[in-house]
N, CA, C and O atoms as a Tripos MOL2 file, in Angstrom:
@<TRIPOS>MOLECULE
protein
  224   223    56     0     0
PROTEIN
NO_CHARGES

@<TRIPOS>ATOM
      1 N          38.6660   89.5450   27.7920 N.3       1 MET1
      2 CA         39.9870   89.7290   27.2240 C.3       1 MET1
      3 C          39.8440   90.1200   25.7520 C.2       1 MET1
      4 O          39.0240   89.5570   25.0270 O.2       1 MET1
      5 N          40.6390   91.0720   25.3300 N.am      2 VAL2
      6 CA         40.6540   91.5230   23.9420 C.3       2 VAL2
      7 C          41.6450   90.6560   23.1700 C.2       2 VAL2
      8 O          42.7400   90.3730   23.6540 O.2       2 VAL2
      9 N          41.2540   90.2380   21.9700 N.am      3 THR3
     10 CA         42.1180   89.4160   21.1330 C.3       3 THR3
     11 C          42.5630   90.2140   19.9190 C.2       3 THR3
     12 O          41.7500   90.8370   19.2360 O.2       3 THR3
     13 N          43.8620   90.1880   19.6590 N.am      4 VAL4
     14 CA         44.4410   90.8290   18.4790 C.3       4 VAL4
     15 C          44.8880   89.7210   17.5400 C.2       4 VAL4
     16 O          45.6600   88.8450   17.9300 O.2       4 VAL4
     17 N          44.4030   89.7580   16.3020 N.am      5 TYR5
     18 CA         44.7520   88.7490   15.3120 C.3       5 TYR5
     19 C          45.7720   89.3120   14.3320 C.2       5 TYR5
     20 O          45.6390   90.4410   13.8580 O.2       5 TYR5
     21 N          46.7810   88.5200   14.0380 N.am      6 SER6
     22 CA         47.7770   88.8950   13.0470 C.3       6 SER6
     23 C          47.6850   87.8990   11.8980 C.2       6 SER6
     24 O          47.8430   86.6950   12.0990 O.2       6 SER6
     25 N          47.4320   88.4010   10.7050 N.am      7 TYR7
     26 CA         47.3030   87.5590    9.5250 C.3       7 TYR7
     27 C          48.6950   87.3110    8.9570 C.2       7 TYR7
     28 O          49.3760   88.2470    8.5410 O.2       7 TYR7
     29 N          49.1120   86.0620    8.9420 N.am      8 VAL8
     30 CA         50.4670   85.6910    8.5490 C.3       8 VAL8
     31 C          50.4640   85.0790    7.1500 C.2       8 VAL8
     32 O          49.7350   84.1260    6.8740 O.2       8 VAL8
     33 N          51.2910   85.6450    6.2750 N.am      9 LEU9
     34 CA         51.4320   85.1430    4.9100 C.3       9 LEU9
     35 C          52.7580   84.4140    4.7570 C.2       9 LEU9
     36 O          53.7090   84.6750    5.4940 O.2       9 LEU9
     37 N          52.8150   83.5060    3.8040 N.am     10 ASP10
     38 CA         54.0560   82.8120    3.4870 C.3      10 ASP10
     39 C          55.1080   83.8430    3.0820 C.2      10 ASP10
     40 O          54.8010   84.7970    2.3680 O.2      10 ASP10
     41 N          56.3170   83.6580    3.5240 N.am     11 THR11
     42 CA         57.4750   84.5450    3.3090 C.3      11 THR11
     43 C          57.3160   85.9040    3.9990 C.2      11 THR11
     44 O          57.9250   86.8840    3.5700 O.2      11 THR11
     45 N          56.5150   85.9730    5.0500 N.am     12 LEU12
     46 CA         56.4000   87.1860    5.8450 C.3      12 LEU12
     47 C          57.7730   87.5840    6.3710 C.2      12 LEU12
     48 O          58.5490   86.7180    6.7750 O.2      12 LEU12
     49 N          58.0830   88.8610    6.3730 N.am     13 ALA13
     50 CA         59.3360   89.3400    6.9530 C.3      13 ALA13
     51 C          59.1690   89.3520    8.4720 C.2      13 ALA13
     52 O          58.3390   90.0930    9.0000 O.2      13 ALA13
     53 N          59.9450   88.5430    9.1690 N.am     14 ASP14
     54 CA         59.8140   88.3540   10.6180 C.3      14 ASP14
     55 C          59.8200   89.6610   11.4000 C.2      14 ASP14
     56 O          59.0350   89.8320   12.3330 O.2      14 ASP14
     57 N          60.6900   90.5690   11.0280 N.am     15 TRP15
     58 CA         60.8830   91.7950   11.7900 C.3      15 TRP15
     59 C          59.7230   92.7640   11.6670 C.2      15 TRP15
     60 O          59.6130   93.6880   12.4730 O.2      15 TRP15
     61 N          58.8580   92.5830   10.6840 N.am     16 GLU16
     62 CA         57.7470   93.5130   10.5040 C.3      16 GLU16
     63 C          56.7760   93.4970   11.6820 C.2      16 GLU16
     64 O          56.1940   94.5300   12.0130 O.2      16 GLU16
     65 N          56.5960   92.3630   12.3060 N.am     17 LEU17
     66 CA         55.6600   92.2610   13.4230 C.3      17 LEU17
     67 C          56.3470   92.2860   14.7820 C.2      17 LEU17
     68 O          55.6740   92.3630   15.8110 O.2      17 LEU17
     69 N          57.6530   92.2230   14.8020 N.am     18 GLY18
     70 CA         58.3880   92.1040   16.0560 C.3      18 GLY18
     71 C          58.1220   93.2130   17.0510 C.2      18 GLY18
     72 O          57.8960   92.9340   18.2290 O.2      18 GLY18
     73 N          58.1420   94.4550   16.6190 N.am     19 TYR19
     74 CA         57.9530   95.5750   17.5390 C.3      19 TYR19
     75 C          56.5420   95.6010   18.1180 C.2      19 TYR19
     76 O          56.3650   95.7290   19.3300 O.2      19 TYR19
     77 N          55.5550   95.4810   17.2630 N.am     20 VAL20
     78 CA         54.1750   95.5980   17.7490 C.3      20 VAL20
     79 C          53.7750   94.3960   18.6070 C.2      20 VAL20
     80 O          53.1100   94.5770   19.6280 O.2      20 VAL20
     81 N          54.1540   93.1920   18.2290 N.am     21 THR21
     82 CA         53.7620   92.0330   19.0380 C.3      21 THR21
     83 C          54.4530   92.0290   20.3970 C.2      21 THR21
     84 O          53.8420   91.6430   21.3950 O.2      21 THR21
     85 N          55.7080   92.4490   20.4540 N.am     22 SER22
     86 CA         56.3930   92.4720   21.7480 C.3      22 SER22
     87 C          55.7810   93.5200   22.6800 C.2      22 SER22
     88 O          55.6510   93.2710   23.8790 O.2      22 SER22
     89 N          55.4080   94.6660   22.1600 N.am     23 GLU23
     90 CA         54.8010   95.7070   23.0050 C.3      23 GLU23
     91 C          53.3860   95.3300   23.4410 C.2      23 GLU23
     92 O          53.0100   95.5620   24.5900 O.2      23 GLU23
     93 N          52.6050   94.7540   22.5370 N.am     24 LEU24
     94 CA         51.2610   94.3220   22.9210 C.3      24 LEU24
     95 C          51.3180   93.2270   23.9790 C.2      24 LEU24
     96 O          50.4950   93.2030   24.8940 O.2      24 LEU24
     97 N          52.2740   92.3310   23.8580 N.am     25 ASN25
     98 CA         52.4000   91.2350   24.8150 C.3      25 ASN25
     99 C          52.9130   91.7210   26.1680 C.2      25 ASN25
    100 O          52.4680   91.2370   27.2080 O.2      25 ASN25
    101 N          53.8480   92.6760   26.1630 N.am     26 SER26
    102 CA         54.4160   93.1550   27.4300 C.3      26 SER26
    103 C          53.4170   93.9980   28.2150 C.2      26 SER26
    104 O          53.3960   93.9430   29.4440 O.2      26 SER26
    105 N          52.5970   94.7700   27.5290 N.am     27 GLY27
    106 CA         51.6090   95.6120   28.1920 C.3      27 GLY27
    107 C          52.2020   96.8030   28.9250 C.2      27 GLY27
    108 O          51.4890   97.4500   29.6930 O.2      27 GLY27
    109 N          53.4680   97.1210   28.7250 N.am     28 ARG28
    110 CA         54.1100   98.1670   29.5140 C.3      28 ARG28
    111 C          53.6220   99.5740   29.1990 C.2      28 ARG28
    112 O          53.8700  100.4900   29.9830 O.2      28 ARG28
    113 N          52.9430   99.7760   28.0850 N.am     29 PHE29
    114 CA         52.4090  101.0980   27.7620 C.3      29 PHE29
    115 C          50.9020  101.2050   27.9940 C.2      29 PHE29
    116 O          50.2830  102.2020   27.6200 O.2      29 PHE29
    117 N          50.3150  100.1850   28.6070 N.am     30 PHE30
    118 CA         48.8890  100.2190   28.9240 C.3      30 PHE30
    119 C          48.6810  100.8700   30.2850 C.2      30 PHE30
    120 O          49.5880  100.8820   31.1170 O.2      30 PHE30
    121 N          47.5030  101.4040   30.5080 N.am     31 LYS31
    122 CA         47.1780  101.9900   31.8000 C.3      31 LYS31
    123 C          47.2120  100.9130   32.8780 C.2      31 LYS31
    124 O          46.9700   99.7360   32.6120 O.2      31 LYS31
    125 N          47.5170  101.3420   34.0990 N.am     32 GLU32
    126 CA         47.5390  100.4320   35.2450 C.3      32 GLU32
    127 C          46.1750   99.7580   35.4100 C.2      32 GLU32
    128 O          45.1440  100.4300   35.4170 O.2      32 GLU32
    129 N          46.1740   98.4440   35.5400 N.am     33 GLY33
    130 CA         44.9360   97.6960   35.7370 C.3      33 GLY33
    131 C          44.1870   97.3640   34.4550 C.2      33 GLY33
    132 O          43.1350   96.7270   34.5050 O.2      33 GLY33
    133 N          44.7020   97.7790   33.3240 N.am     34 GLN34
    134 CA         44.0610   97.4950   32.0320 C.3      34 GLN34
    135 C          44.1400   96.0020   31.7430 C.2      34 GLN34
    136 O          45.1380   95.3580   32.0660 O.2      34 GLN34
    137 N          43.0910   95.4500   31.1360 N.am     35 GLN35
    138 CA         43.1180   94.0240   30.8230 C.3      35 GLN35
    139 C          44.1700   93.7050   29.7660 C.2      35 GLN35
    140 O          44.4770   94.5280   28.9040 O.2      35 GLN35
    141 N          44.7060   92.5080   29.8510 N.am     36 ARG36
    142 CA         45.7580   92.0610   28.9310 C.3      36 ARG36
    143 C          45.1560   91.7170   27.5720 C.2      36 ARG36
    144 O          43.9480   91.5210   27.4380 O.2      36 ARG36
    145 N          46.0280   91.6500   26.5730 N.am     37 LEU37
    146 CA         45.6300   91.2690   25.2250 C.3      37 LEU37
    147 C          46.0340   89.8290   24.9630 C.2      37 LEU37
    148 O          47.0220   89.3350   25.5070 O.2      37 LEU37
    149 N          45.2630   89.1710   24.1300 N.am     38 SER38
    150 CA         45.6050   87.8370   23.6510 C.3      38 SER38
    151 C          46.0230   87.9810   22.1940 C.2      38 SER38
    152 O          45.2680   88.5100   21.3790 O.2      38 SER38
    153 N          47.2270   87.5110   21.8630 N.am     39 LEU39
    154 CA         47.7270   87.5920   20.4910 C.3      39 LEU39
    155 C          47.5490   86.2520   19.7930 C.2      39 LEU39
    156 O          47.9740   85.2180   20.3090 O.2      39 LEU39
    157 N          46.9280   86.2690   18.6320 N.am     40 LYS40
    158 CA         46.7040   85.0480   17.8480 C.3      40 LYS40
    159 C          47.2240   85.2520   16.4370 C.2      40 LYS40
    160 O          47.0470   86.3170   15.8450 O.2      40 LYS40
    161 N          47.8660   84.2250   15.9060 N.am     41 MET41
    162 CA         48.3230   84.2530   14.5170 C.3      41 MET41
    163 C          47.3450   83.4270   13.6820 C.2      41 MET41
    164 O          46.9980   82.3040   14.0460 O.2      41 MET41
    165 N          46.9120   83.9920   12.5700 N.am     42 VAL42
    166 CA         45.9920   83.2940   11.6770 C.3      42 VAL42
    167 C          46.5640   83.3090   10.2650 C.2      42 VAL42
    168 O          47.3930   84.1520    9.9210 O.2      42 VAL42
    169 N          46.0980   82.3540    9.4490 N.am     43 SER43
    170 CA         46.5850   82.2520    8.0820 C.3      43 SER43
    171 C          45.4770   81.7240    7.1810 C.2      43 SER43
    172 O          44.4290   81.2870    7.6580 O.2      43 SER43
    173 N          45.7160   81.7680    5.9010 N.am     44 TYR44
    174 CA         44.7580   81.3010    4.9080 C.3      44 TYR44
    175 C          44.7990   79.7930    4.7450 C.2      44 TYR44
    176 O          43.9430   79.2300    4.0620 O.2      44 TYR44
    177 N          45.7730   79.1240    5.3540 N.am     45 SER45
    178 CA         46.0020   77.7090    5.1070 C.3      45 SER45
    179 C          46.3240   76.9800    6.4080 C.2      45 SER45
    180 O          46.7550   77.5920    7.3850 O.2      45 SER45
    181 N          46.1110   75.6790    6.4080 N.am     46 THR46
    182 CA         46.5280   74.8670    7.5510 C.3      46 THR46
    183 C          47.9470   74.3440    7.3510 C.2      46 THR46
    184 O          48.5030   73.6940    8.2360 O.2      46 THR46
    185 N          48.5330   74.6270    6.1850 N.am     47 GLU47
    186 CA         49.9140   74.2400    5.9070 C.3      47 GLU47
    187 C          50.8640   75.1050    6.7470 C.2      47 GLU47
    188 O          50.5020   76.2070    7.1590 O.2      47 GLU47
    189 N          52.0550   74.6090    6.9910 N.am     48 THR48
    190 CA         53.0540   75.3720    7.7180 C.3      48 THR48
    191 C          53.4700   76.5960    6.9220 C.2      48 THR48
    192 O          53.7410   76.4960    5.7250 O.2      48 THR48
    193 N          53.5220   77.7360    7.5670 N.am     49 ILE49
    194 CA         53.9510   78.9810    6.9400 C.3      49 ILE49
    195 C          55.4220   79.1980    7.2760 C.2      49 ILE49
    196 O          55.8120   79.0440    8.4340 O.2      49 ILE49
    197 N          56.2340   79.5470    6.3090 N.am     50 TYR50
    198 CA         57.6480   79.8280    6.5070 C.3      50 TYR50
    199 C          57.8870   81.3120    6.2830 C.2      50 TYR50
    200 O          57.5610   81.8480    5.2240 O.2      50 TYR50
    201 N          58.4550   81.9700    7.2780 N.am     51 THR51
    202 CA         58.7640   83.3940    7.1400 C.3      51 THR51
    203 C          60.0850   83.5460    6.3950 C.2      51 THR51
    204 O          60.7540   82.5550    6.1010 O.2      51 THR51
    205 N          60.4550   84.7720    6.0950 N.am     52 MET52
    206 CA         61.7220   85.0220    5.4090 C.3      52 MET52
    207 C          62.9250   84.5730    6.2460 C.2      52 MET52
    208 O          63.9630   84.2010    5.7000 O.2      52 MET52
    209 N          62.7770   84.6120    7.5700 N.am     53 GLY53
    210 CA         63.8410   84.1550    8.4690 C.3      53 GLY53
    211 C          63.7740   82.6730    8.7400 C.2      53 GLY53
    212 O          64.5100   82.1720    9.5900 O.2      53 GLY53
    213 N          62.9090   81.9530    8.0390 N.am     54 ASP54
    214 CA         62.7080   80.5160    8.1310 C.3      54 ASP54
    215 C          62.0760   80.0720    9.4580 C.2      54 ASP54
    216 O          62.2450   78.9240    9.8700 O.2      54 ASP54
    217 N          61.3510   80.9750   10.1250 N.am     55 LEU55
    218 CA         60.5580   80.5460   11.2840 C.3      55 LEU55
    219 C          59.3170   79.8460   10.7620 C.2      55 LEU55
    220 O          58.8120   80.1650    9.6850 O.2      55 LEU55
    221 N          58.8400   78.9000   11.5280 N.am     56 GLN56
    222 CA         57.6540   78.1480   11.1000 C.3      56 GLN56
    223 C          56.4930   78.3990   12.0230 C.2      56 GLN56
    224 O          55.4110   77.8490   11.8180 O.2      56 GLN56
@<TRIPOS>BOND
     1     1     2 1
     2     2     3 1
     3     3     4 2
     4     3     5 am
     5     5     6 1
     6     6     7 1
     7     7     8 2
     8     7     9 am
     9     9    10 1
    10    10    11 1
    11    11    12 2
    12    11    13 am
    13    13    14 1
    14    14    15 1
    15    15    16 2
    16    15    17 am
    17    17    18 1
    18    18    19 1
    19    19    20 2
    20    19    21 am
    21    21    22 1
    22    22    23 1
    23    23    24 2
    24    23    25 am
    25    25    26 1
    26    26    27 1
    27    27    28 2
    28    27    29 am
    29    29    30 1
    30    30    31 1
    31    31    32 2
    32    31    33 am
    33    33    34 1
    34    34    35 1
    35    35    36 2
    36    35    37 am
    37    37    38 1
    38    38    39 1
    39    39    40 2
    40    39    41 am
    41    41    42 1
    42    42    43 1
    43    43    44 2
    44    43    45 am
    45    45    46 1
    46    46    47 1
    47    47    48 2
    48    47    49 am
    49    49    50 1
    50    50    51 1
    51    51    52 2
    52    51    53 am
    53    53    54 1
    54    54    55 1
    55    55    56 2
    56    55    57 am
    57    57    58 1
    58    58    59 1
    59    59    60 2
    60    59    61 am
    61    61    62 1
    62    62    63 1
    63    63    64 2
    64    63    65 am
    65    65    66 1
    66    66    67 1
    67    67    68 2
    68    67    69 am
    69    69    70 1
    70    70    71 1
    71    71    72 2
    72    71    73 am
    73    73    74 1
    74    74    75 1
    75    75    76 2
    76    75    77 am
    77    77    78 1
    78    78    79 1
    79    79    80 2
    80    79    81 am
    81    81    82 1
    82    82    83 1
    83    83    84 2
    84    83    85 am
    85    85    86 1
    86    86    87 1
    87    87    88 2
    88    87    89 am
    89    89    90 1
    90    90    91 1
    91    91    92 2
    92    91    93 am
    93    93    94 1
    94    94    95 1
    95    95    96 2
    96    95    97 am
    97    97    98 1
    98    98    99 1
    99    99   100 2
   100    99   101 am
   101   101   102 1
   102   102   103 1
   103   103   104 2
   104   103   105 am
   105   105   106 1
   106   106   107 1
   107   107   108 2
   108   107   109 am
   109   109   110 1
   110   110   111 1
   111   111   112 2
   112   111   113 am
   113   113   114 1
   114   114   115 1
   115   115   116 2
   116   115   117 am
   117   117   118 1
   118   118   119 1
   119   119   120 2
   120   119   121 am
   121   121   122 1
   122   122   123 1
   123   123   124 2
   124   123   125 am
   125   125   126 1
   126   126   127 1
   127   127   128 2
   128   127   129 am
   129   129   130 1
   130   130   131 1
   131   131   132 2
   132   131   133 am
   133   133   134 1
   134   134   135 1
   135   135   136 2
   136   135   137 am
   137   137   138 1
   138   138   139 1
   139   139   140 2
   140   139   141 am
   141   141   142 1
   142   142   143 1
   143   143   144 2
   144   143   145 am
   145   145   146 1
   146   146   147 1
   147   147   148 2
   148   147   149 am
   149   149   150 1
   150   150   151 1
   151   151   152 2
   152   151   153 am
   153   153   154 1
   154   154   155 1
   155   155   156 2
   156   155   157 am
   157   157   158 1
   158   158   159 1
   159   159   160 2
   160   159   161 am
   161   161   162 1
   162   162   163 1
   163   163   164 2
   164   163   165 am
   165   165   166 1
   166   166   167 1
   167   167   168 2
   168   167   169 am
   169   169   170 1
   170   170   171 1
   171   171   172 2
   172   171   173 am
   173   173   174 1
   174   174   175 1
   175   175   176 2
   176   175   177 am
   177   177   178 1
   178   178   179 1
   179   179   180 2
   180   179   181 am
   181   181   182 1
   182   182   183 1
   183   183   184 2
   184   183   185 am
   185   185   186 1
   186   186   187 1
   187   187   188 2
   188   187   189 am
   189   189   190 1
   190   190   191 1
   191   191   192 2
   192   191   193 am
   193   193   194 1
   194   194   195 1
   195   195   196 2
   196   195   197 am
   197   197   198 1
   198   198   199 1
   199   199   200 2
   200   199   201 am
   201   201   202 1
   202   202   203 1
   203   203   204 2
   204   203   205 am
   205   205   206 1
   206   206   207 1
   207   207   208 2
   208   207   209 am
   209   209   210 1
   210   210   211 1
   211   211   212 2
   212   211   213 am
   213   213   214 1
   214   214   215 1
   215   215   216 2
   216   215   217 am
   217   217   218 1
   218   218   219 1
   219   219   220 2
   220   219   221 am
   221   221   222 1
   222   222   223 1
   223   223   224 2
@<TRIPOS>SUBSTRUCTURE
     1 MET1         2 RESIDUE 1 A MET
     2 VAL2         6 RESIDUE 1 A VAL
     3 THR3        10 RESIDUE 1 A THR
     4 VAL4        14 RESIDUE 1 A VAL
     5 TYR5        18 RESIDUE 1 A TYR
     6 SER6        22 RESIDUE 1 A SER
     7 TYR7        26 RESIDUE 1 A TYR
     8 VAL8        30 RESIDUE 1 A VAL
     9 LEU9        34 RESIDUE 1 A LEU
    10 ASP10       38 RESIDUE 1 A ASP
    11 THR11       42 RESIDUE 1 A THR
    12 LEU12       46 RESIDUE 1 A LEU
    13 ALA13       50 RESIDUE 1 A ALA
    14 ASP14       54 RESIDUE 1 A ASP
    15 TRP15       58 RESIDUE 1 A TRP
    16 GLU16       62 RESIDUE 1 A GLU
    17 LEU17       66 RESIDUE 1 A LEU
    18 GLY18       70 RESIDUE 1 A GLY
    19 TYR19       74 RESIDUE 1 A TYR
    20 VAL20       78 RESIDUE 1 A VAL
    21 THR21       82 RESIDUE 1 A THR
    22 SER22       86 RESIDUE 1 A SER
    23 GLU23       90 RESIDUE 1 A GLU
    24 LEU24       94 RESIDUE 1 A LEU
    25 ASN25       98 RESIDUE 1 A ASN
    26 SER26      102 RESIDUE 1 A SER
    27 GLY27      106 RESIDUE 1 A GLY
    28 ARG28      110 RESIDUE 1 A ARG
    29 PHE29      114 RESIDUE 1 A PHE
    30 PHE30      118 RESIDUE 1 A PHE
    31 LYS31      122 RESIDUE 1 A LYS
    32 GLU32      126 RESIDUE 1 A GLU
    33 GLY33      130 RESIDUE 1 A GLY
    34 GLN34      134 RESIDUE 1 A GLN
    35 GLN35      138 RESIDUE 1 A GLN
    36 ARG36      142 RESIDUE 1 A ARG
    37 LEU37      146 RESIDUE 1 A LEU
    38 SER38      150 RESIDUE 1 A SER
    39 LEU39      154 RESIDUE 1 A LEU
    40 LYS40      158 RESIDUE 1 A LYS
    41 MET41      162 RESIDUE 1 A MET
    42 VAL42      166 RESIDUE 1 A VAL
    43 SER43      170 RESIDUE 1 A SER
    44 TYR44      174 RESIDUE 1 A TYR
    45 SER45      178 RESIDUE 1 A SER
    46 THR46      182 RESIDUE 1 A THR
    47 GLU47      186 RESIDUE 1 A GLU
    48 THR48      190 RESIDUE 1 A THR
    49 ILE49      194 RESIDUE 1 A ILE
    50 TYR50      198 RESIDUE 1 A TYR
    51 THR51      202 RESIDUE 1 A THR
    52 MET52      206 RESIDUE 1 A MET
    53 GLY53      210 RESIDUE 1 A GLY
    54 ASP54      214 RESIDUE 1 A ASP
    55 LEU55      218 RESIDUE 1 A LEU
    56 GLN56      222 RESIDUE 1 A GLN
């Protein structure tokens, strides 16, 4: 399985990643039988990150 990492910063604008993460997760534009992707969020800290939309 291929893993895609998204580096999340404090006050990230939520909508910036919305399009790409939803398409990577759905897999609807991948070839038939292609392996799925694993999406992981990473950060510089173990503290809770708050986006501009106040998601945690």
